[in-house]
N, C-alpha and C positions, 0 to 999 in steps of 0.2 A: 467364458469358462473361468472358474475360480482357480486359485493356486493349487488347491488340493484335487482338482480334476472334476469337481462336482459342477453341475449346470444350474444356473438360476438359484444360487444359494440365497435363502431368505434373509440372513443376517451377514454383516460384514465382519470377517475374522480380523484379529489383531494383525496377522501377516498381511492381509489385503489392505488394511489401513496404512501400514508401513509402505507397502508397494505404491499406494496412491500418492502418499507424500513424496516418495522417491520419483514417481512419474512427473509430479509437478515441478520437481527440481531439474529434471532432465532438459527441458527447453532452454534453460540458462546455459547449458553446455552445447547448445546447437542441435538438440535432438527433439524434434517435435512429435514424433510418433509415440503413442503410449507403450509402455513396456509389455511385451507379450508374456503370457503366463503359462507355465508348464508344471505338471506334477513333480514333486520332489525338488523343485528349484528353491534357492535360498538367497535371493539377491540382497536382502537386508543385511546379511552377514558375509556374503561372498561376492565381491565385485566382478569376478570372472563370470558369474551366472548372469549378470546384466548383459555382458557381451554375448554370452552363450544363447540367451533368449532371443536377442535381436538376430544373431547370426543364423539360428535355426529357422527363423521365419523367412529370412532372405533366401536361404538355401531351398526352401520349399518351392519358391518360384523358379529357382535355377535348375533344380534336379527333378521336380515333380514327385519327390518322395515325401511320405507322410512325416510331419514334424515330430511325431512320437518316436519315429525310428532315428531321425537325425539328431535330436537333442542329446540322448545318452551317448551317441557316438562321437561327440565333440570332446576330445580328451585333452588334458593338460600335457605340457611337454617338459622333458627333463632339462633341456638346454634352450636358451633364448634364440639361438640361431635356427632352431626348428620351428619357430613361431611361438605365439601365445596359446593357441589352440590348434589341434591337428585333427583332421578327419581321414580315417582309413576308408577309402572309397568302397572296398569290398564289403564293409560293414553295412552299407545301405542296400545290399542284396539286389542290385539292378541286373536283370538277366539279359543275355544276348549282346553285351558290349564288354570290351576289355577295360578293366579298371583304370589303366594308365591313360587310355584314350578319353575316358569320361573325365578324369582329373584335369586334363589339358582343356577339354571342351568347357567344363564348368568354370575353370579359372578365367577363361576368356569371356564367358557370359556374365560373370559376377558384376553387379551394378556398383556404381559409386556409392559410398556410405560414409557418414561422418564418424562412425565408430571403428570401422575396419578397413584397412588398406586392401588393395587388390591381392587376392590369394596367390600363393606360389604353388605350382604343380610339381611335386617331387615323386616321380614314378607313380605309385598307386595312392599317394597321399596328397591332401591339400593342406598347405600350411597357411594359417591366418595370423596376421599381425594387427594388434590393436592400434588405434590412432594414438601416436605419441603424445599429442597435446591433451588428450582426454584422460590417459591413465592416471597421472598424479591427482587430477581433480576428482576422479571417482574413488580412487583407492585410499588416499591419505585421510580425507575427512571421515571415511568409514572406520578406519583403524583408530583415529583419535577419539571418535565418538563411542565406539563399542569397547575399547580398551581390552580388558582380559577376556571378553567374550569373543573377540575377533578370532575367526578360524573354526569356532565350534558351531555345530548345528544340533541344538537340543531336540529338534523334531525327529532325529534318527531314533530316539528312544521311545517314541510314542507308540502305543499299541495300535492306534488308528490316527493317522496324520490329519484326517478330515474331522476328527472329533477328539480333541485333547482331554475332554472330560472322562474318557475311558481309561486314562491313566498311563503310567509308564510301563515299559517292559522291565522285567527283573532279571538280573544276571548274578550268579555266584562265581567269584573268582577264588579258587583254592590255590594258595601259593606259600612259599617259604618252607613250612612244615619241617622244622628241625627235630632231632631226637634229643630228649632231655638226657643230660649226663653224657652225651656223646659230642664229638666235634661238630661245629657248624661248618660243614665242608663246602667245597666250591659249588657243588650242585645246589645246595641251599642258597648260596649267595646269588647264583644266576636266577633261580626261581623267585627270589625276593625282588630283584631288580626288574625282571621281566613282568612278573605278576603285578608289582606296584604300578608299572607303566600301563598295563592293560586295564587295570581298575580305573586309573585316571582317564584313560582314553574313552572307556564306556560311560563314565560319569559325565565327561564333557559332551558326550553324544546324547545325553539326556536319559540314560538308563538308570534304573534304581539298582545300585551296585552293593552287593554284600561281600565283604572281604573275609575269607575264612582261613585261619591258620590251623591245619590239621596235624597236631603234634604227635610225634612218636612217644607216647607217654604211658604205655602199658606193656606188660610182658614179664617173663621170668627175670629179666635183668633188674627189675625194680625190687624183687626179693633180694637179689645179690647186693643192690645198692643200700637197702635198709640194713642188712647184716653188716655191710662195710661201715655205715655210719655209727652203728652200735659199737663196733670195734675200735675205730680210730677217727671218727668224725669230730668236728669242732664247731660248736655253736657260733663262736666268734667269726670263724672263716666262712661259715654258711651264710651268715647275715651280710658279711662284707662282699662276698663274691660267690653266690650260690651256684652258678653254672660252672665256674672254674673248680670250686671245691668238690662238687659232686663228681665232676669228671676225674679229678685227681684220686679220690677214694675209690672210684670205680676201676680205674687203671690198677691201683694197688691191690684191690681184692682179687682182680683177675690174675695178677702176677702171683699171688699166694695160692690161688686155686689151681693154677696150671700143673704143678707137680703132683697134686692130689689126683687130678683127672688123668694124668699120665700113668700113675700107679694103678688106678682102677682099670684103665684100658689094658694095661699089661696083664693084670690078673685075669681079666675076662678072656684075653687072647690065649692064656695058658689054662683056661677052664678052671680057674681057682675061684673060691667064694669071695665076692666083693660087695655083698649087700650091706654088711655092717659098715664098711669103709664109705660106701655111698651115702648111708644115713648120716654119718658124722661129718662128711665133707662139707665144705663151704657151699658147694653147688646143691647138695642135699638140703642144707639149712635154707638156702634161698628158695628152693622148690616148695618147701613147706610154708615158708613165709608168703610166697605168692599165692599159694592155695588159700591161705587165710584172707588175702586181699580179694580173691575171686569169690570167697564165701561171704564177703561183706563184713569181716571182722573190723570193728570200729577203730581199735587201736592201730592195726596195721594200715588201714586206709587213711587215718589221720596223718601218719608220718609221710605216706606217699603224697597226700594232698598238699602237705606243707612243702615238700620238694617241688611239686608241680607249680604251686602258686608263687613261690619265691623265684623260680626260673622264669615264669611268665612276666613277672614284674621287671626282671632284669632285661629280658628280651624287648619289652616295651620301650625301655630307655634307648636301647640300640636301634630299634626300628625308627624311633622318633628322629634320630640323626639322619635317617634316609628318607624322611618325610613320608613314612609309612605307618599306618595304623590298621587295626583289624576290628571288625564288628563282632567276631566270634573267635575265641580260642577253643577249637574243638580238639578232637584227638581220638586215638584208638580206644581210650578208656571210656569215652562217652557213648560208644555203641553198646547198647544193652544186650544181655544174653537173650532176652525175650524177642528182640527184633531179629537177631541172628537165627533163632529157632524158627521164627515165622518165615524168613527167607529160605531156610533149609527145607521147610515143609512145602513151600511153593515149588521149589526146584524138584523135590521128590515127586510131588503129586502131578506135576506137568510132564514128568518123565525126562526132564533136562539132566538131572543128576543120576548117577548109578553107583553101585558098590563095586569096588575092584580091589581084591586082596585085602579086605578089611577097611580100606579107605573109601572116601566118597569123592568121586571125580565127575567132571563134565567133559564129555568127548566133543570137542569143537571142530575136529577134523571133518565132520560131516558137512560143515558150513565152509570151512577153508582149512586146507592142510597147514597153512602158516600158523593158525591159531593153536594147534596142538591139543593136548589134553590138560585140563586145569584141575588141580587138587583143591577141594574146598574144605575137606576135613581129613586129618591124619588118622592112622589106625588107632591111636590112643584117645581119639575123640577131640583132640585139639583143633580149634579153628585157625584158619590162616588169614593173612592180610586180605585176600580176595573176598573171603566170607564177610569180613567187616566192611569192606568197601561197597559190596552189593547192598548191605543193610543200610549203610550210611547214605548212599545215593537215594534210596527209596525214602528214607527218613527225611532227608533234606527237601525232597519234592513235596512230601506231605506237609512239612512245616512252612516252606517258603513259596511253593507253587511257581518256581522259577521258569523263565522262558528260555534260559540258556545257562549252562554250567561249564566253566573252563577249569581244567586241571593243568596247572603249570608245573610240569614234572619232566625230569631229564629223559633223553631219548633212550637210555638204558631200560626204561619202563614202558617202551612202546608196546611190547607184547602184553604186559600186564593190563594196560589200559584198554587195548583192543579186545582182550578177553572179557574184561569187565563190561564194556559197552555191548558186546555180542550176547553175553549171558543175560543182561538186563532185557535185551530185546526178545530173546527166545523164551524167557520166563514170563512173558506177557506184559513187560514194562517198556514196550517199544516207544511209548510217548516220552518216557524219561531218557531212554538211550539216544533218541534222535535229537535231544536237546543238549547232549554232552559233547564236549570237544577236548581233545588232548593237545595242548600247546607244548611242544617238546623243544629241547635245546641240546647243543653239543657240550663238550667238556672244556674246563679250564685246565690248561697244562702248566705244571710247575708253579702252582700257587703256594707260596711260603713267605714267611717274614724273613727279615735279614738275619734273624737269630736262629732260624731253623724252620721246621715244618709247622704250618699253621694249625691252630686248634680251633680258634673261635673268630667270629666276625669282628669282634672288638680288637683282636690282635691285628687283623688286616688294616682296619681303619686307623688305629693308632700308629702303626708303622708307616702307612702311606702319608698320614698327616705330618709325621716327623720329617719324612723325606721331602714333602712339599715345603715345609718350613725352611729346610736347607736350601732348596731351589730359590725361594723368595729372598732369602738373606744374600744371595749372590749378587742381587741388584740393590745396592745400599740406598740409592736415591729413592727408588720406588718403595722399598721396604720402610723407609722412614715416614712415608706418607700414609701407611696403613695403621689405623688407630687401634685395632684389635688383632694383632698378627696371629695369635694362637687360634682364635675363632676362625679367621679367614683361612689359615692353613688347613684347619680341620675340614671346612667346607670344600676347599679346593681339592683336598685329598679324597674326600668322598666323591666329588665330581669326577676325579681322575679314574677311580675304580669303576664308576657307573658308565662313563662314556666309553672306556675301553671295552666293557662288556657288551655295549650296544652298537659297536662300530661295524659289525658285519651281521649277516643273517643269523638268526637264532641257532640254526642247526649246525653252524660251523664251530669247530673247536678253535680255541685261541690260546696264545701264550701269555701268561701273566707277567708282564714286563714293566717293572716299577719305574725304571729310568725313562722308558718311552711314555708311559701314561702321565708322568708328572711334568713333562716338558711343556713349555709355552710355545714351542715350535710345532707346526704341523696340525693335523686334525685331532686335537686332544681336548679333554675337559678343561684344563687351564686356559687353552686358547679361547674357548667359548666364553669362559668367565672374564677373561681380559677384554674381549670384544664388548661384553655388556658393561663392564666397569668403565671402559673408555667412553661409551655413549653417555653414561651417567655423569661422567666428568665434564663432557661437552655441555650437557644441560645446565650443570652448575655454573660453568664459566660464562655461558651465553646469557644466563639470567633473564630469559624472555618469558613473560607470564604465559601460562597455558592458554588463556583466552585469546592471546595474540597469535599463538600457533594455530588455533582453530579457525581464525579468520584470515590467515596468511594468503597472499596472492600466489597461488600455486602455478599460475601461467608463467611465472618467472623461472620455473624449473624446466629449462630447455636443453640442458647439457645431456649428452648421451648417458653419462653415468647416472644422472638423476632419473632419467626415463627408465633405464634398465633396472635400477634398484626398485623403482615403483612397480615395474612389471613382475619382478621376483616376489615382492611383498604381496602382490595380488594373488600369487599362486598358493599361499599358505592354506587357505580353507580347503582347496582341492587336495593338497598334500595330506591334510588331516583326514579328509573323507576317504582318500585312497588307503590310508593306514588302517582304517576300519576293515578293509578287505584283506590287506597283507598281514595285519597284526604283528608287524615288524617294527620295533623302535628305530631301526636303522633308516627307515623311510623318512621319519621326522629329522633324525640326526644329520643325514646327508643334505637335506634341504637347508638346515641351519648353517652348515659349513659352507654350502654354496652361497648363501645370502651374506654371511660374514666375510667371505673372500671378496665379494663384489663391493661390500661396504668398505673394506680395508683399502681397496684401490680407489675409492671415491674421495677420501679425506683431502688429498692434495689438490683435487680438482674443485671440490665443492666446499670451499672454506667458509666458515661462519664468521669468525673474528676478523675484522677488517673489511668485511663486505658491506655494501649499502644496507641500511636497516631493513627494507622490505625483502631484499634478497636473503639476508641473514634469517629472517623469520621463516621464509619459505623453505630454506635448507634445514633449519632446525625442526620444522614440521616433518620433513622427510626423515631426519635422523631420529626424532622421537618416535615416529611410526616404526622405524627399523628396530629401535630398542624395545618397543612394545611387542612386536612379533617375536623377537629373540627371547624376551621374557616369557611369552606365552608358550613357545616351543620348549624352552628349558623346564618350566614348571610342569608341563605335560609329561615330560620324560622323568619327572621326579627330582629334578635338580633345584638347588637354592641359588638363584642369581645374586651375585655380590655387587654392591654399588661402588666400591672403591678398594 
């Protein structure tokens, strides 16, 4: 049977050629039996899959259960004391016997193997430990050879694993989505960090990823913004800081409009004539201006487009600091009236929408009381976000023919997204609805700069960078060794913000704590950066050519620290694979902290400088492998690893 599950495949795939090469190498490790092959296995990039393949075949003889059931049940473990792989006996679905009895019986029956020690029965689980002598020899050469590819399985993104010529699956990730001329608030920050990570994750898994930033770039507020710019805008300030200046004039015109609105409201409350006042008011002028925009007035649209383009250019600069780019800057303005009319017509003709007191609504309570009633058009004919989102989803599918679309939006929008997906389904677009997923997240509490409430992402990054610089200066000796302290402080500051955001499950709220996030102590961003920089420093000091690391005698790595570090490095591909299920950045982050803690405890035991040359080479091969895995994990999270 071939790797992809086909029988008697007429040609040899690249994967099978790699497997054959690998099988030829295995006898030199004392393994004479050819590597068993299973669907979805990836031994050329995942060393644990080598053990998993052999173990599944051994367990067929021990348990009498089909290998196809055993193989996927062999799970990675969170802690080394629980083994390298664990099998939950109930997962094999053996009837008529108690799982704990079966575990004990199978542990006793398990034959001697050069790869795996005798398993340990722990209640209803079987814990398997890889042969200590084999782990470094299998794991480290693979990491050193595959480098940045280690841990990734690009076959995940294939439409058909047995036929790569059918191409990749396509995913749209919509994230960040700030509102032009409004603050880049905490929700946008979280969406940016989480969305950037998910896009990296799927790209590493071989998907064709399209990153979309769906801007809040349309509405009556842009009429107000245009009036504000006419009144007290500055060309010089607009060019220097478009986002900040537009925000400032927007705040100012709202301040001036407030007393007018209060007067109009009071007159109406007293049944007094207010139409002339409404016409002359700033809000009235803004309403008329936006009507010109909606009508396609070239002059009005040119000013709006300039505001939008300048804002996007500034956003791009900020996103670049976070290692984030977008394939498309979309937005509410890009949804055409024609597409919304088409959606409205489908909703009406399918009986999904109905009129209610002059407005158009969709009663979703017939499907679920939790979904309530959704308004898609106000009494005055104005469309709402939901109307645009329906049309945008349909338009994206027609343009991109995606296999999956993720919306990275705060949990406050849970109902809105649930309504959107249900409406798409009941209006006959179930194929689109089934491909959509809402990735939600909790709130950031107390996010502000040291000078007051935060307005924009740049404010946060600048402030944390300055704080990080202060922390770095506290250690004069190490600070003197940093050649570009401003640049490093900026990277460490960004790392601080991102790691704090990813340190727990997405749905959890967290406190924005600048002192905590910028500390080099504990599980923080600076701690990870320090771990990577220290490994880079060791490489420079050891000055051993890469070719000698790749040919090092790894049988010299016999210490418990060396074996355990190799075991943890072996887990990384499984961690990434599991993250594709959880879609939680904390899955990767927790692994990196676990690995760096083990690394930190190894330095005094596994010294390079002063060791015998061959031992030094073997240990540096281990440390370089650890650096590579740390680098891979950090870049997957969207971080920029520093080297000193």
